C-alpha positions in Angstrom: 0.0 0.0 0.0 1.2 3.5 -0.6 0.2 7.1 0.1 -0.1 9.8 -2.6 -0.5 13.5 -1.8 -2.6 15.3 -4.4 -1.2 18.7 -5.2 -4.2 20.2 -6.9 -4.5 23.9 -7.5 -1.9 24.9 -5.0 -0.3 28.3 -4.9 3.4 28.9 -4.4 2.9 28.5 -0.6 1.3 25.1 -1.0 -2.2 26.4 -0.2 -5.1 24.9 -2.0 -6.8 27.1 -4.6 -10.4 26.5 -5.7 -11.1 23.7 -3.3 -12.9 23.7 0.1 -9.8 25.2 1.9 -8.8 24.5 5.4 -11.5 22.8 7.5 -12.2 20.1 10.1 -15.5 18.4 11.2 -16.6 18.3 7.6 -17.7 15.3 5.5 -16.7 14.0 2.2 -18.7 11.5 0.2 -18.0 9.7 -3.1 -20.9 9.3 -5.6 -21.3 7.6 -8.9 -18.7 5.0 -8.2 -16.1 7.4 -7.0 -16.2 9.7 -10.0 -17.2 12.7 -7.9 -16.3 13.6 -4.3 -18.6 15.9 -2.4 -17.3 17.9 0.6 -19.9 19.6 2.8 -19.7 21.8 5.9 -17.1 21.9 8.6 -15.2 24.5 10.5 -12.2 26.5 9.4 -12.8 29.2 6.8 -13.0 32.5 8.6 -12.9 30.6 11.9 -16.6 29.6 11.7 -18.9 26.9 10.4 -19.8 26.7 6.7 -22.5 25.1 4.6 -20.6 25.3 1.3 -20.6 22.4 -1.1 -17.4 21.6 -3.1 -17.1 18.8 -5.7 -13.9 17.1 -6.7 -13.8 15.3 -10.1 -11.5 12.4 -9.7 -11.0 12.0 -13.5 -9.9 15.6 -14.1 -8.7 16.2 -10.5 -10.3 19.6 -10.5 -12.5 21.3 -7.8 -15.7 23.1 -8.4 -18.3 24.9 -6.2 -21.7 24.2 -7.7 -24.6 26.6 -7.3 -27.2 24.7 -5.2 -31.0 25.1 -5.3 -33.5 24.7 -2.5 -33.2 25.5 1.2 -29.7 25.0 2.3 -28.8 23.5 5.8 -27.5 26.0 8.3 -23.7 26.1 8.6 -22.4 23.2 10.8 -19.6 20.9 11.7 -19.5 17.4 13.4 -22.5 16.3 11.4 -22.9 13.1 9.4 -23.4 12.8 5.6 -24.4 9.5 4.1 -24.4 8.5 0.5 -27.7 6.8 -0.6 -27.7 6.4 -4.4 -27.1 9.8 -5.8 -28.4 11.5 -2.7 -26.5 12.8 0.3 -28.3 12.6 3.7 -27.0 15.3 6.1 -28.1 14.9 9.8 -27.3 16.9 13.0 -24.1 18.4 14.0 -23.5 21.7 15.7 -23.9 25.4 14.6 -21.2 26.3 17.1 -23.7 27.0 19.9 -26.2 24.2 19.9 -26.5 20.7 18.6 -28.8 20.1 15.7 -31.3 17.4 14.8 -32.5 18.4 11.3 -32.2 16.2 8.2 -31.4 17.5 4.7 -31.0 15.7 1.4 -28.8 16.9 -1.5 -29.7 15.5 -4.9 -26.3 15.4 -6.6 -27.9 15.1 -10.0 -29.5 18.6 -9.8 -27.5 19.9 -6.8 -30.8 20.6 -5.1 -31.4 20.6 -1.3 -34.5 18.9 -0.1 -36.0 19.1 3.4 -38.2 16.0 3.7 -41.3 15.8 5.9 -40.4 13.3 8.6 -42.6 11.3 11.0 -41.9 9.1 14.0 -39.5 9.2 16.9 -36.3 10.8 15.6 -33.0 11.3 17.4 -32.4 14.1 19.9 -30.2 17.0 18.8 -26.6 15.8 18.7 -23.1 16.1 17.3 -20.1 13.7 17.0 -22.6 10.9 16.2 -22.2 8.4 13.4 -24.3 7.1 10.5 -24.5 4.2 8.1 -26.8 2.9 5.4 -28.0 -0.7 4.8 -30.8 -1.7 2.4 -33.3 1.2 2.6 -32.5 2.2 6.2 -30.3 5.0 7.5 -28.9 4.2 11.0 -27.9 7.0 13.4 -25.9 6.0 16.5 -24.5 7.7 19.6 -23.2 11.3 19.8 -23.3 14.1 22.3 -26.1 16.6 23.0 -27.3 18.8 25.8 -29.5 18.1 28.8 -33.1 19.3 28.6 -32.8 21.1 31.9 -29.2 22.4 31.7 -26.3 22.9 29.4 -24.7 19.7 30.7 -23.5 17.3 28.0 -25.4 14.1 27.4 -23.8 11.1 25.7 -25.9 8.7 23.7 -25.8 5.0 22.8 -29.2 4.8 21.2 -29.8 3.7 17.7 -32.4 5.4 15.5 -33.4 4.1 12.1 -34.9 6.2 9.2 -36.8 4.4 6.5 -35.7 6.3 3.4 -38.8 5.3 1.4 -41.5 6.4 4.0 -39.3 8.9 5.9 -40.5 7.4 9.2 -38.1 7.5 12.2 -38.0 4.8 14.8 -35.9 4.2 17.9 -34.6 0.7 17.5 -35.3 -1.8 20.4 -31.9 -3.5 20.3 -30.7 -6.4 22.4 -27.4 -8.0 23.3 -24.5 -5.9 24.6 -24.6 -2.4 23.2 -21.6 -0.1 23.0 -21.2 2.4 25.9 -22.5 5.9 25.2 -19.9 7.8 23.2 -19.1 10.4 20.6 -16.3 11.1 18.1 -16.4 7.4 17.2 -17.0 5.9 13.7 -19.7 3.7 12.2 -19.4 1.7 9.1 -21.3 -1.0 7.3 -20.5 -4.5 5.9 -23.2 -6.7 4.5 -26.0 -6.6 7.1 -23.7 -5.3 9.9 -23.1 -2.0 11.5 -19.5 -1.7 12.9 -18.8 0.9 15.6 -15.1 1.6 16.4 -13.6 3.6 19.3 -14.6 7.1 20.5 -14.8 9.0 23.8 -17.2 8.0 26.5 -19.0 10.2 29.0 -16.3 9.7 31.6 -13.6 11.1 29.2 -12.1 7.7 28.5 -10.8 6.9 25.1 -11.9 3.6 23.5 -10.7 1.1 21.0 -13.5 -1.5 21.2 -15.4 -2.8 18.2 -19.1 -3.5 18.4 -21.3 -5.0 15.7 -25.0 -4.7 15.2 -26.8 -7.3 13.2 -29.4 -5.1 11.3 -31.7 -8.1 10.7 -32.0 -9.1 14.4 -31.0 -5.8 16.0 -28.6 -7.7 18.3 -25.4 -6.1 19.4 -22.2 -8.0 20.1 -18.7 -7.0 20.9 -16.1 -8.3 18.4 -13.2 -10.2 20.0 -10.2 -8.7 18.2 -6.6 -9.8 18.0 -3.4 -9.0 16.1 -1.7 -5.6 16.2 -4.5 -4.0 18.3 -5.7 -0.4 17.7 -4.7 2.0 20.5 -7.7 3.8 22.1 -8.7 7.0 20.3 -11.4 9.4 19.3 -11.8 11.8 16.4 -10.4 9.2 14.0 -11.6 8.5 10.5 -12.7 5.0 9.3 -13.2 4.2 5.7 -14.7 0.8 4.8 -13.6 -1.2 1.8 -15.8 -4.3 1.9 -14.8 -6.3 5.0 -11.7 -4.2 5.7 -12.0 -1.1 7.9 -9.2 1.4 7.5 -8.7 3.6 10.6 -6.5 6.7 10.4 -5.5 9.4 12.9 -7.4 10.6 16.0 -6.4 11.8 19.4 -5.9 10.5 23.0 -6.3 11.8 26.5 -2.7 13.1 26.6 -3.5 15.4 23.7 -1.4 13.2 21.5 -2.5 13.0 17.9 -2.1 9.9 15.7 -0.8 9.6 12.2 -1.0 5.9 12.1 -3.0 3.6 9.9 -4.7 0.3 11.0 -6.8 -2.2 9.1 -9.5 -4.4 10.7 -10.7 -7.6 9.0 -14.3 -7.7 10.2 -14.7 -11.4 9.4 -11.7 -12.5 11.4 -11.4 -9.7 14.0 -7.7 -9.3 13.2 -6.2 -5.8 13.4 -3.1 -5.0 11.3 -0.9 -2.0 11.5 -0.3 -0.8 8.0 3.0 0.9 7.0 2.3 2.3 3.5 5.1 3.5 1.2 5.4 7.2 0.8 4.7 10.2 3.0 1.2 10.2 4.5 -0.9 12.7 6.3 0.5 14.4 9.4 -1.0 13.6 12.8 -4.6 15.0 13.0 -8.2 14.4 14.0 -11.6 15.3 12.6 -10.6 14.6 9.1 -12.9 13.0 6.6 -12.5 10.1 4.1 -14.2 7.8 1.7 -13.6 5.1 -0.9 -13.2 6.1 -4.5 -13.4 2.6 -5.9 -14.0 1.6 -8.6 -13.3 4.9 -10.4 -9.9 5.1 -8.7 -9.4 1.4 -8.3 -8.7 0.4 -4.7 -8.1 4.0 -3.6 -9.3 5.7 -0.4 -9.3 9.5 0.0 -8.6 11.5 3.2 -9.0 15.3 3.3 -8.5 18.1 5.9 -8.6 17.8 9.7 -7.2 19.6 12.7 -3.6 19.5 13.9 -2.1 19.6 17.4 -2.2 23.4 17.4 -5.9 23.3 16.7 -5.4 24.6 13.2 -7.5 23.4 10.3 -5.8 21.6 7.4 -6.5 21.5 3.7 -4.3 18.8 2.3 -5.6 15.7 0.5 -4.3 12.2 0.2 -5.0 9.0 -1.7 -4.3 5.7 0.0 -3.7 3.1 -2.7 -4.7 -0.1 -0.9 -3.9 -2.6 -3.7 -7.2 -4.2 -3.0 -9.7 -5.3 -5.6 -13.5 -5.6 -5.2 -14.9 -8.6 -7.1 -18.5 -9.8 -7.1 -19.3 -7.8 -4.0 -16.2 -9.2 -2.2 -12.8 -7.8 -1.4 -9.9 -9.6 -2.9 -6.3 -8.7 -2.3 -4.3 -8.3 -5.5 -1.9 -11.1 -6.3 0.8 -10.5 -3.8 3.5 -11.4 -6.4 2.5 -8.5 -8.6 2.2 -5.8 -5.9 5.5 -7.0 -4.3 7.3 -6.7 -7.6 6.2 -3.0 -7.8 7.2 -2.3 -4.3 10.6 -4.1 -4.5 11.3 -2.4 -7.8 10.8 1.0 -6.2 12.9 0.0 -3.2 15.7 -1.3 -5.5 15.7 1.9 -7.5 15.9 4.1 -4.4 18.2 2.1 -2.1 19.5 -1.1 -3.5 21.3 -0.3 -6.7 23.9 -3.1 -7.6 27.4 -2.5 -6.4 30.6 -3.9 -8.1 31.7 -4.9 -4.6 28.6 -6.9 -3.8 26.2 -7.6 -6.6 23.1 -8.2 -4.5 20.5 -10.7 -5.7 16.8 -10.5 -6.0 15.4 -13.9 -5.3 11.8 -15.2 -5.5 10.9 -17.1 -2.3 8.0 -19.3 -3.1 6.1 -22.2 -1.6 8.0 -25.4 -2.5 7.8 -29.1 -2.1 10.5 -30.0 0.5 10.0 -33.7 0.3 13.0 -34.1 -2.1 16.2 -32.2 -2.9 15.8 -29.5 -5.6 18.8 -28.8 -7.9 19.8 -25.2 -7.7 21.3 -23.2 -10.6 24.7 -21.5 -10.1 25.1 -17.9 -11.2 28.3 -16.0 -11.6 29.1 -13.1 -9.3 28.7 -10.7 -12.2 25.2 -11.9 -13.2 22.0 -10.3 -12.1 21.1 -13.5 -10.2 17.4 -13.9 -10.7 15.6 -17.1 -9.9 11.9 -17.8 -10.7 9.7 -20.9 -10.5 7.4 -19.6 -13.1 5.7 -22.9 -13.7 5.1 -23.6 -10.0 1.6 -23.2 -8.6 1.6 -22.9 -4.8 -0.8 -25.1 -2.8 -3.8 -23.7 -1.0 -2.9 -21.7 2.1 0.5 -20.6 0.7 1.4 -17.2 -0.4 4.1 -16.2 -2.9 6.3 -13.3 -2.1 9.7 -11.9 -3.1 12.6 -11.2 -0.8 16.0 -9.6 -1.5 19.2 -11.2 -0.5 20.9 -8.2 1.2 24.1 -10.0 2.2 25.7 -13.5 1.9 27.8 -14.9 4.8 29.4 -18.2 5.6 26.4 -19.9 7.1 23.4 -18.2 5.4 21.8 -15.0 4.2 20.2 -11.8 5.4 17.0 -11.0 3.5 14.7 -8.0 3.2 11.2 -7.6 1.8 8.0 -5.5 2.1 4.7 -7.3 2.6 1.4 -5.3 2.8 3.5 -2.2 3.2 5.4 -3.5 6.1 9.2 -3.7 5.8 10.6 -7.1 7.0 14.1 -8.2 7.6 15.4 -11.6 8.5 18.3 -14.0 8.7 18.4 -17.5 7.2 20.9 -20.0 8.7 21.8 -23.2 7.0 24.0 -26.2 8.2 26.3 -28.3 6.1 24.9 -29.8 2.9 22.6 -32.8 3.2 23.6 -35.8 1.2 21.0 -37.8 -0.6 17.2 -37.4 -0.5 15.5 -36.2 2.7 11.9 -36.9 3.5 9.4 -36.3 6.2 10.5 -32.8 6.9 8.0 -30.9 9.1 7.8 -27.4 10.3 6.8 -26.9 13.9 6.0 -23.3 14.7 5.6 -21.6 18.0 4.4 -18.1 18.4 4.7 -16.0 21.6 2.1 -13.4 22.4 4.6 -10.7 22.8 6.0 -8.3 20.2 9.2 -10.2 19.5 9.9 -13.9 19.1 11.6 -16.6 17.1 10.0 -18.6 14.4 11.6 -22.1 14.5 11.7 -24.8 11.8 13.0 -28.3 12.7 14.2 -30.8 10.2 15.4 -34.4 10.8 18.0 -35.4 13.4 20.9 -35.2 11.1 20.2 -31.7 9.9 18.5 -29.2 12.2 18.0 -25.7 10.8 16.8 -22.5 12.4 15.1 -19.5 10.7 15.3 -16.3 12.8 13.1 -13.6 11.4 12.9 -10.0 12.7 9.3 -9.2 12.2 6.1 -7.4 12.8 3.9 -9.2 12.0 5.2 -12.8 12.2 6.9 -14.2 9.1 8.3 -17.7 9.2 10.6 -19.0 6.4 11.6 -22.7 6.1 15.2 -23.2 5.2 16.0 -25.0 2.0 17.2 -28.5 1.1 20.7 -28.1 -0.4 22.4 -30.8 -2.3 26.1 -31.6 -1.5 27.4 -30.1 -4.6 26.4 -26.5 -3.6 27.4 -24.2 -0.8 24.9 -21.7 0.6 27.1 -18.7 -0.5 27.0 -19.9 -4.2 23.4 -20.9 -4.8 20.2 -18.9 -5.1 17.8 -21.0 -3.3 14.0 -21.8 -3.1 12.4 -21.4 0.3 8.9 -21.9 1.6 7.4 -18.6 2.7 4.5 -18.7 5.1 2.5 -15.7 6.1 
């Protein structure tokens, strides 16, 4: 994965020209498959709220400010804006003095604002809430408002549902274990599920929990997560790409701002800290983001926000996820292709061949270790590439490329990048094994801590160890080497397991 900063219409000082300008607490929504990006509201320009609408064309990469028709919403920030077909549903927020509970719809085909006639039990006025859309229902969860009898803040954990065909509100009678009352959290959708992540509760604690609402049964459950866990935060931005939730930025109780990126697989509950290539956004909160797929394949967009000095920002970034969406599902691109691109960039920038040590690029692939494999010998002056182009890995194996950074008497040091994470490791080999070797098994032990050793055991005559410096775990089984070759002279095939 990689970051890309869009330098669109900037003046000599790097300030955006023609776009929405500096702002936080705004919303951005992709329509028409990511062809257009609508930015509405927020705080920043002239140090006040706005109700301006700006549109970014992802094909021409140009901003415009359309002339809207109909009664516009009052200027606001900390509202929600939800894409439903070609319409944008804006609910709540704050005008700077009081929380709001009005609903407005922008028809993006005619850029006309509509104030629908609503019935039923709608949400109380609130800001910092969240919204998601499934089927024909708009879901509003949580947020912060004011007490009826005083100006004290009130935090909510209620769920309200708007039928977008009849425009009837109802307060959902949910069961299970609901999230604690909170604001500045995020709410996303996947299939029939609403996913709530993080936020700040009424006791000023910052959260990293994940709760899921089944919208068919209206039953809440807390997702048991594992992996590289998300640190507690509020004011972050979450962009859903199918079952993957990408979380960027936010703040903590120590007034520390985040510039990190995490990905949650909703189906497995596994968090992964992503380390994209390139310079990403600075630490910030109250930014806005959305997916531009399929118009900009696999790309997410993040725009604006507020920095640690409480200054509004106007920069804009693409996150190229290297994900594909096929038949309603998310599928990661073939790792071999994306790795080639990443390794090519790394080689061009840092690993140019040297006359002293002509470093090799080797393909590490899943291999059958039940029998010795003859290895080609390359001269020191050759480029030393080795590919098993005809080999198809078995199910459960992943192909990836690693670069031999250094040869030494008993093995190699290798370097690679997987899912945007740089990995470095050392492969140790013993003396050559004579004759065929069979029944070689890999026994792996993983510690729960941050650091550990991945161990691979062979037969009693030849024990080999693979020590890999990692985050996350990467275990590499050492090769079978015939007696005619020494480790320092052969480019070898290994089994790579992720």
